[in-house]
PDB file as gemmi writes it, atoms N, CA and C in Angstrom:
CRYST1    1.000    1.000    1.000  90.00  90.00  90.00 P 1                      
ATOM      1  N   MET A   1     -11.003  -2.526  49.668  1.00  0.00           N  
ATOM      2  CA  MET A   1      -9.923  -1.564  49.661  1.00  0.00           C  
ATOM      3  C   MET A   1     -10.479  -0.191  49.292  1.00  0.00           C  
ATOM      4  N   GLN A   2     -10.102   0.812  50.049  1.00  0.00           N  
ATOM      5  CA  GLN A   2     -10.540   2.177  49.778  1.00  0.00           C  
ATOM      6  C   GLN A   2      -9.442   2.877  48.975  1.00  0.00           C  
ATOM      7  N   VAL A   3      -9.674   3.008  47.691  1.00  0.00           N  
ATOM      8  CA  VAL A   3      -8.654   3.490  46.761  1.00  0.00           C  
ATOM      9  C   VAL A   3      -8.143   4.874  47.142  1.00  0.00           C  
ATOM     10  N   GLU A   4      -9.049   5.788  47.497  1.00  0.00           N  
ATOM     11  CA  GLU A   4      -8.628   7.151  47.813  1.00  0.00           C  
ATOM     12  C   GLU A   4      -7.689   7.178  49.016  1.00  0.00           C  
ATOM     13  N   LYS A   5      -8.043   6.435  50.058  1.00  0.00           N  
ATOM     14  CA  LYS A   5      -7.204   6.387  51.257  1.00  0.00           C  
ATOM     15  C   LYS A   5      -5.881   5.694  50.963  1.00  0.00           C  
ATOM     16  N   PHE A   6      -5.953   4.616  50.180  1.00  0.00           N  
ATOM     17  CA  PHE A   6      -4.736   3.872  49.874  1.00  0.00           C  
ATOM     18  C   PHE A   6      -3.800   4.728  49.033  1.00  0.00           C  
ATOM     19  N   GLU A   7      -4.363   5.496  48.115  1.00  0.00           N  
ATOM     20  CA  GLU A   7      -3.560   6.362  47.251  1.00  0.00           C  
ATOM     21  C   GLU A   7      -2.763   7.373  48.076  1.00  0.00           C  
ATOM     22  N   LYS A   8      -3.369   7.888  49.127  1.00  0.00           N  
ATOM     23  CA  LYS A   8      -2.685   8.851  49.998  1.00  0.00           C  
ATOM     24  C   LYS A   8      -1.668   8.167  50.906  1.00  0.00           C  
ATOM     25  N   THR A   9      -1.907   6.903  51.227  1.00  0.00           N  
ATOM     26  CA  THR A   9      -1.074   6.176  52.177  1.00  0.00           C  
ATOM     27  C   THR A   9       0.130   5.495  51.535  1.00  0.00           C  
ATOM     28  N   VAL A  10       0.008   5.077  50.277  1.00  0.00           N  
ATOM     29  CA  VAL A  10       1.064   4.300  49.619  1.00  0.00           C  
ATOM     30  C   VAL A  10       2.445   4.957  49.708  1.00  0.00           C  
ATOM     31  N   PRO A  11       2.595   6.237  49.373  1.00  0.00           N  
ATOM     32  CA  PRO A  11       3.948   6.811  49.441  1.00  0.00           C  
ATOM     33  C   PRO A  11       4.581   6.726  50.833  1.00  0.00           C  
ATOM     34  N   GLU A  12       3.790   6.975  51.860  1.00  0.00           N  
ATOM     35  CA  GLU A  12       4.299   6.914  53.227  1.00  0.00           C  
ATOM     36  C   GLU A  12       4.655   5.480  53.626  1.00  0.00           C  
ATOM     37  N   VAL A  13       3.823   4.537  53.221  1.00  0.00           N  
ATOM     38  CA  VAL A  13       4.072   3.125  53.532  1.00  0.00           C  
ATOM     39  C   VAL A  13       5.348   2.655  52.843  1.00  0.00           C  
ATOM     40  N   VAL A  14       5.504   2.989  51.570  1.00  0.00           N  
ATOM     41  CA  VAL A  14       6.700   2.584  50.823  1.00  0.00           C  
ATOM     42  C   VAL A  14       7.940   3.202  51.449  1.00  0.00           C  
ATOM     43  N   GLN A  15       7.859   4.466  51.796  1.00  0.00           N  
ATOM     44  CA  GLN A  15       8.988   5.163  52.421  1.00  0.00           C  
ATOM     45  C   GLN A  15       9.385   4.487  53.739  1.00  0.00           C  
ATOM     46  N   LYS A  16       8.412   4.135  54.544  1.00  0.00           N  
ATOM     47  CA  LYS A  16       8.691   3.486  55.826  1.00  0.00           C  
ATOM     48  C   LYS A  16       9.235   2.072  55.608  1.00  0.00           C  
ATOM     49  N   LEU A  17       8.697   1.358  54.630  1.00  0.00           N  
ATOM     50  CA  LEU A  17       9.184   0.013  54.341  1.00  0.00           C  
ATOM     51  C   LEU A  17      10.660   0.023  53.956  1.00  0.00           C  
ATOM     52  N   GLU A  18      11.067   1.050  53.219  1.00  0.00           N  
ATOM     53  CA  GLU A  18      12.465   1.161  52.804  1.00  0.00           C  
ATOM     54  C   GLU A  18      13.393   1.356  53.998  1.00  0.00           C  
ATOM     55  N   LYS A  19      12.879   1.907  55.083  1.00  0.00           N  
ATOM     56  CA  LYS A  19      13.682   2.163  56.271  1.00  0.00           C  
ATOM     57  C   LYS A  19      13.675   0.987  57.254  1.00  0.00           C  
ATOM     58  N   VAL A  20      12.643   0.160  57.183  1.00  0.00           N  
ATOM     59  CA  VAL A  20      12.495  -0.955  58.114  1.00  0.00           C  
ATOM     60  C   VAL A  20      13.304  -2.144  57.611  1.00  0.00           C  
ATOM     61  N   LYS A  21      14.004  -2.783  58.517  1.00  0.00           N  
ATOM     62  CA  LYS A  21      14.796  -3.959  58.150  1.00  0.00           C  
ATOM     63  C   LYS A  21      13.883  -5.053  57.604  1.00  0.00           C  
ATOM     64  N   GLY A  22      14.206  -5.552  56.440  1.00  0.00           N  
ATOM     65  CA  GLY A  22      13.404  -6.600  55.817  1.00  0.00           C  
ATOM     66  C   GLY A  22      12.271  -6.080  54.962  1.00  0.00           C  
ATOM     67  N   GLY A  23      12.118  -4.779  54.859  1.00  0.00           N  
ATOM     68  CA  GLY A  23      11.010  -4.214  54.101  1.00  0.00           C  
ATOM     69  C   GLY A  23      11.381  -3.664  52.743  1.00  0.00           C  
ATOM     70  N   GLU A  24      12.671  -3.698  52.397  1.00  0.00           N  
ATOM     71  CA  GLU A  24      13.116  -3.094  51.141  1.00  0.00           C  
ATOM     72  C   GLU A  24      12.469  -3.749  49.931  1.00  0.00           C  
ATOM     73  N   THR A  25      12.478  -5.074  49.897  1.00  0.00           N  
ATOM     74  CA  THR A  25      11.882  -5.802  48.772  1.00  0.00           C  
ATOM     75  C   THR A  25      10.375  -5.586  48.736  1.00  0.00           C  
ATOM     76  N   LEU A  26       9.760  -5.610  49.882  1.00  0.00           N  
ATOM     77  CA  LEU A  26       8.317  -5.400  49.966  1.00  0.00           C  
ATOM     78  C   LEU A  26       7.938  -4.000  49.481  1.00  0.00           C  
ATOM     79  N   ALA A  27       8.788  -3.020  49.757  1.00  0.00           N  
ATOM     80  CA  ALA A  27       8.539  -1.655  49.284  1.00  0.00           C  
ATOM     81  C   ALA A  27       8.498  -1.619  47.767  1.00  0.00           C  
ATOM     82  N   ALA A  28       9.465  -2.273  47.134  1.00  0.00           N  
ATOM     83  CA  ALA A  28       9.508  -2.307  45.672  1.00  0.00           C  
ATOM     84  C   ALA A  28       8.303  -3.055  45.100  1.00  0.00           C  
ATOM     85  N   GLU A  29       7.941  -4.159  45.737  1.00  0.00           N  
ATOM     86  CA  GLU A  29       6.797  -4.945  45.271  1.00  0.00           C  
ATOM     87  C   GLU A  29       5.493  -4.166  45.416  1.00  0.00           C  
ATOM     88  N   LEU A  30       5.323  -3.478  46.526  1.00  0.00           N  
ATOM     89  CA  LEU A  30       4.099  -2.685  46.736  1.00  0.00           C  
ATOM     90  C   LEU A  30       4.023  -1.550  45.721  1.00  0.00           C  
ATOM     91  N   SER A  31       5.140  -0.896  45.470  1.00  0.00           N  
ATOM     92  CA  SER A  31       5.166   0.181  44.465  1.00  0.00           C  
ATOM     93  C   SER A  31       4.751  -0.352  43.103  1.00  0.00           C  
ATOM     94  N   TRP A  32       5.317  -1.495  42.738  1.00  0.00           N  
ATOM     95  CA  TRP A  32       5.009  -2.088  41.439  1.00  0.00           C  
ATOM     96  C   TRP A  32       3.534  -2.453  41.360  1.00  0.00           C  
ATOM     97  N   CYS A  33       3.019  -3.075  42.411  1.00  0.00           N  
ATOM     98  CA  CYS A  33       1.608  -3.473  42.435  1.00  0.00           C  
ATOM     99  C   CYS A  33       0.684  -2.261  42.358  1.00  0.00           C  
ATOM    100  N   TRP A  34       1.070  -1.168  42.992  1.00  0.00           N  
ATOM    101  CA  TRP A  34       0.234   0.035  42.976  1.00  0.00           C  
ATOM    102  C   TRP A  34       0.148   0.597  41.557  1.00  0.00           C  
ATOM    103  N   VAL A  35       1.273   0.671  40.871  1.00  0.00           N  
ATOM    104  CA  VAL A  35       1.275   1.160  39.490  1.00  0.00           C  
ATOM    105  C   VAL A  35       0.464   0.223  38.605  1.00  0.00           C  
ATOM    106  N   SER A  36       0.636  -1.066  38.812  1.00  0.00           N  
ATOM    107  CA  SER A  36      -0.128  -2.059  38.061  1.00  0.00           C  
ATOM    108  C   SER A  36      -1.625  -1.884  38.301  1.00  0.00           C  
ATOM    109  N   PHE A  37      -2.010  -1.670  39.561  1.00  0.00           N  
ATOM    110  CA  PHE A  37      -3.421  -1.457  39.897  1.00  0.00           C  
ATOM    111  C   PHE A  37      -3.977  -0.230  39.185  1.00  0.00           C  
ATOM    112  N   GLN A  38      -3.188   0.829  39.126  1.00  0.00           N  
ATOM    113  CA  GLN A  38      -3.652   2.043  38.462  1.00  0.00           C  
ATOM    114  C   GLN A  38      -3.904   1.805  36.976  1.00  0.00           C  
ATOM    115  N   ASN A  39      -3.178   0.853  36.405  1.00  0.00           N  
ATOM    116  CA  ASN A  39      -3.347   0.552  34.983  1.00  0.00           C  
ATOM    117  C   ASN A  39      -4.481  -0.424  34.706  1.00  0.00           C  
ATOM    118  N   ASP A  40      -4.604  -1.471  35.535  1.00  0.00           N  
ATOM    119  CA  ASP A  40      -5.595  -2.511  35.229  1.00  0.00           C  
ATOM    120  C   ASP A  40      -6.755  -2.615  36.222  1.00  0.00           C  
ATOM    121  N   GLN A  41      -6.716  -1.852  37.310  1.00  0.00           N  
ATOM    122  CA  GLN A  41      -7.780  -1.835  38.322  1.00  0.00           C  
ATOM    123  C   GLN A  41      -7.986  -3.184  39.007  1.00  0.00           C  
ATOM    124  N   ASN A  42      -6.967  -4.042  38.999  1.00  0.00           N  
ATOM    125  CA  ASN A  42      -7.031  -5.326  39.693  1.00  0.00           C  
ATOM    126  C   ASN A  42      -6.322  -5.170  41.042  1.00  0.00           C  
ATOM    127  N   PRO A  43      -7.068  -5.164  42.150  1.00  0.00           N  
ATOM    128  CA  PRO A  43      -6.488  -4.836  43.453  1.00  0.00           C  
ATOM    129  C   PRO A  43      -5.809  -5.986  44.197  1.00  0.00           C  
ATOM    130  N   ILE A  44      -5.797  -7.185  43.646  1.00  0.00           N  
ATOM    131  CA  ILE A  44      -5.302  -8.351  44.394  1.00  0.00           C  
ATOM    132  C   ILE A  44      -3.873  -8.155  44.890  1.00  0.00           C  
ATOM    133  N   GLY A  45      -2.955  -7.756  44.016  1.00  0.00           N  
ATOM    134  CA  GLY A  45      -1.560  -7.582  44.410  1.00  0.00           C  
ATOM    135  C   GLY A  45      -1.386  -6.486  45.446  1.00  0.00           C  
ATOM    136  N   VAL A  46      -2.095  -5.394  45.258  1.00  0.00           N  
ATOM    137  CA  VAL A  46      -1.995  -4.266  46.190  1.00  0.00           C  
ATOM    138  C   VAL A  46      -2.480  -4.690  47.577  1.00  0.00           C  
ATOM    139  N   ILE A  47      -3.561  -5.413  47.615  1.00  0.00           N  
ATOM    140  CA  ILE A  47      -4.103  -5.866  48.892  1.00  0.00           C  
ATOM    141  C   ILE A  47      -3.145  -6.837  49.567  1.00  0.00           C  
ATOM    142  N   GLN A  48      -2.610  -7.788  48.807  1.00  0.00           N  
ATOM    143  CA  GLN A  48      -1.678  -8.764  49.380  1.00  0.00           C  
ATOM    144  C   GLN A  48      -0.430  -8.083  49.933  1.00  0.00           C  
ATOM    145  N   LYS A  49       0.166  -7.193  49.158  1.00  0.00           N  
ATOM    146  CA  LYS A  49       1.388  -6.519  49.604  1.00  0.00           C  
ATOM    147  C   LYS A  49       1.087  -5.525  50.723  1.00  0.00           C  
ATOM    148  N   GLY A  50      -0.081  -4.906  50.683  1.00  0.00           N  
ATOM    149  CA  GLY A  50      -0.490  -4.008  51.758  1.00  0.00           C  
ATOM    150  C   GLY A  50      -0.652  -4.752  53.071  1.00  0.00           C  
ATOM    151  N   GLN A  51      -1.243  -5.940  53.007  1.00  0.00           N  
ATOM    152  CA  GLN A  51      -1.414  -6.748  54.211  1.00  0.00           C  
ATOM    153  C   GLN A  51      -0.063  -7.243  54.731  1.00  0.00           C  
ATOM    154  N   ALA A  52       0.837  -7.584  53.815  1.00  0.00           N  
ATOM    155  CA  ALA A  52       2.179  -8.014  54.225  1.00  0.00           C  
ATOM    156  C   ALA A  52       2.911  -6.859  54.908  1.00  0.00           C  
ATOM    157  N   ALA A  53       2.749  -5.660  54.371  1.00  0.00           N  
ATOM    158  CA  ALA A  53       3.374  -4.470  54.974  1.00  0.00           C  
ATOM    159  C   ALA A  53       2.788  -4.230  56.363  1.00  0.00           C  
ATOM    160  N   LEU A  54       1.492  -4.375  56.490  1.00  0.00           N  
ATOM    161  CA  LEU A  54       0.817  -4.188  57.771  1.00  0.00           C  
ATOM    162  C   LEU A  54       1.354  -5.170  58.815  1.00  0.00           C  
ATOM    163  N   GLU A  55       1.491  -6.427  58.435  1.00  0.00           N  
ATOM    164  CA  GLU A  55       2.024  -7.443  59.353  1.00  0.00           C  
ATOM    165  C   GLU A  55       3.461  -7.104  59.767  1.00  0.00           C  
ATOM    166  N   LEU A  56       4.275  -6.691  58.798  1.00  0.00           N  
ATOM    167  CA  LEU A  56       5.662  -6.332  59.098  1.00  0.00           C  
ATOM    168  C   LEU A  56       5.707  -5.136  60.047  1.00  0.00           C  
ATOM    169  N   PHE A  57       4.881  -4.134  59.782  1.00  0.00           N  
ATOM    170  CA  PHE A  57       4.845  -2.952  60.646  1.00  0.00           C  
ATOM    171  C   PHE A  57       4.458  -3.335  62.072  1.00  0.00           C  
ATOM    172  N   LYS A  58       3.484  -4.214  62.214  1.00  0.00           N  
ATOM    173  CA  LYS A  58       3.054  -4.625  63.558  1.00  0.00           C  
ATOM    174  C   LYS A  58       4.169  -5.377  64.281  1.00  0.00           C  
ATOM    175  N   GLU A  59       4.886  -6.237  63.565  1.00  0.00           N  
ATOM    176  CA  GLU A  59       6.006  -6.963  64.169  1.00  0.00           C  
ATOM    177  C   GLU A  59       7.101  -5.996  64.624  1.00  0.00           C  
ATOM    178  N   VAL A  60       7.416  -5.053  63.765  1.00  0.00           N  
ATOM    179  CA  VAL A  60       8.461  -4.076  64.083  1.00  0.00           C  
ATOM    180  C   VAL A  60       8.033  -3.218  65.261  1.00  0.00           C  
ATOM    181  N   ARG A  61       6.774  -2.830  65.285  1.00  0.00           N  
ATOM    182  CA  ARG A  61       6.266  -1.980  66.366  1.00  0.00           C  
ATOM    183  C   ARG A  61       6.297  -2.708  67.712  1.00  0.00           C  
ATOM    184  N   GLU A  62       6.095  -4.023  67.713  1.00  0.00           N  
ATOM    185  CA  GLU A  62       6.166  -4.786  68.958  1.00  0.00           C  
ATOM    186  C   GLU A  62       7.568  -4.714  69.558  1.00  0.00           C  
ATOM    187  N   LYS A  63       8.573  -4.742  68.687  1.00  0.00           N  
ATOM    188  CA  LYS A  63       9.963  -4.703  69.148  1.00  0.00           C  
ATOM    189  C   LYS A  63      10.394  -3.292  69.522  1.00  0.00           C  
ATOM    190  N   ASN A  64       9.915  -2.309  68.734  1.00  0.00           N  
ATOM    191  CA  ASN A  64      10.301  -0.919  68.964  1.00  0.00           C  
ATOM    192  C   ASN A  64       9.116  -0.029  68.597  1.00  0.00           C  
ATOM    193  N   SER A  65       8.428   0.468  69.597  1.00  0.00           N  
ATOM    194  CA  SER A  65       7.198   1.227  69.347  1.00  0.00           C  
ATOM    195  C   SER A  65       7.432   2.530  68.584  1.00  0.00           C  
ATOM    196  N   LYS A  66       8.664   3.010  68.561  1.00  0.00           N  
ATOM    197  CA  LYS A  66       8.946   4.256  67.855  1.00  0.00           C  
ATOM    198  C   LYS A  66       9.332   4.029  66.389  1.00  0.00           C  
ATOM    199  N   ALA A  67       9.561   2.783  66.004  1.00  0.00           N  
ATOM    200  CA  ALA A  67      10.001   2.486  64.635  1.00  0.00           C  
ATOM    201  C   ALA A  67       8.903   2.752  63.605  1.00  0.00           C  
ATOM    202  N   VAL A  68       7.660   2.421  63.962  1.00  0.00           N  
ATOM    203  CA  VAL A  68       6.523   2.627  63.068  1.00  0.00           C  
ATOM    204  C   VAL A  68       5.407   3.264  63.876  1.00  0.00           C  
ATOM    205  N   SER A  69       4.854   4.342  63.353  1.00  0.00           N  
ATOM    206  CA  SER A  69       3.821   5.051  64.111  1.00  0.00           C  
ATOM    207  C   SER A  69       2.505   4.268  64.123  1.00  0.00           C  
ATOM    208  N   LYS A  70       1.812   4.395  65.229  1.00  0.00           N  
ATOM    209  CA  LYS A  70       0.506   3.749  65.379  1.00  0.00           C  
ATOM    210  C   LYS A  70      -0.459   4.309  64.334  1.00  0.00           C  
ATOM    211  N   LYS A  71      -0.333   5.583  64.048  1.00  0.00           N  
ATOM    212  CA  LYS A  71      -1.213   6.237  63.081  1.00  0.00           C  
ATOM    213  C   LYS A  71      -1.043   5.632  61.684  1.00  0.00           C  
ATOM    214  N   LEU A  72       0.209   5.351  61.291  1.00  0.00           N  
ATOM    215  CA  LEU A  72       0.454   4.761  59.978  1.00  0.00           C  
ATOM    216  C   LEU A  72      -0.194   3.381  59.890  1.00  0.00           C  
ATOM    217  N   ILE A  73      -0.072   2.603  60.938  1.00  0.00           N  
ATOM    218  CA  ILE A  73      -0.681   1.269  60.961  1.00  0.00           C  
ATOM    219  C   ILE A  73      -2.198   1.376  60.861  1.00  0.00           C  
ATOM    220  N   GLU A  74      -2.793   2.284  61.629  1.00  0.00           N  
ATOM    221  CA  GLU A  74      -4.250   2.462  61.600  1.00  0.00           C  
ATOM    222  C   GLU A  74      -4.726   2.953  60.229  1.00  0.00           C  
ATOM    223  N   THR A  75      -3.977   3.873  59.639  1.00  0.00           N  
ATOM    224  CA  THR A  75      -4.345   4.399  58.315  1.00  0.00           C  
ATOM    225  C   THR A  75      -4.283   3.307  57.268  1.00  0.00           C  
ATOM    226  N   LEU A  76      -3.245   2.488  57.331  1.00  0.00           N  
ATOM    227  CA  LEU A  76      -3.110   1.384  56.372  1.00  0.00           C  
ATOM    228  C   LEU A  76      -4.233   0.365  56.571  1.00  0.00           C  
ATOM    229  N   GLU A  77      -4.580   0.068  57.812  1.00  0.00           N  
ATOM    230  CA  GLU A  77      -5.685  -0.852  58.079  1.00  0.00           C  
ATOM    231  C   GLU A  77      -6.993  -0.329  57.495  1.00  0.00           C  
ATOM    232  N   LYS A  78      -7.257   0.955  57.688  1.00  0.00           N  
ATOM    233  CA  LYS A  78      -8.496   1.550  57.163  1.00  0.00           C  
ATOM    234  C   LYS A  78      -8.512   1.529  55.635  1.00  0.00           C  
ATOM    235  N   ALA A  79      -7.357   1.779  55.038  1.00  0.00           N  
ATOM    236  CA  ALA A  79      -7.287   1.795  53.570  1.00  0.00           C  
ATOM    237  C   ALA A  79      -7.513   0.402  52.987  1.00  0.00           C  
ATOM    238  N   LEU A  80      -7.060  -0.616  53.704  1.00  0.00           N  
ATOM    239  CA  LEU A  80      -7.213  -1.986  53.222  1.00  0.00           C  
ATOM    240  C   LEU A  80      -8.631  -2.520  53.422  1.00  0.00           C  
ATOM    241  N   ASN A  81      -9.378  -1.962  54.350  1.00  0.00           N  
ATOM    242  CA  ASN A  81     -10.744  -2.443  54.628  1.00  0.00           C  
ATOM    243  C   ASN A  81     -11.764  -1.771  53.754  1.00  0.00           C  
TER     244      ASN A  81                                                      
END                                                                             
């Protein structure tokens, strides 16, 4: 996980998750995990929730390509790798 990239991406990902159907709970969980990571430097939760967000974004994009930008998906993928 690339912390600097993820730090810049988290707010946008959370914001988009709140707008996507089925992403509201995941948005809250990712936010919580990010704050937790900043305190304890344990990335497991952030990575898991980030990957779940990525999967949800890809599913949503298949149904409606305008719902989630390709750039956001690519940025999240790069941050997770």
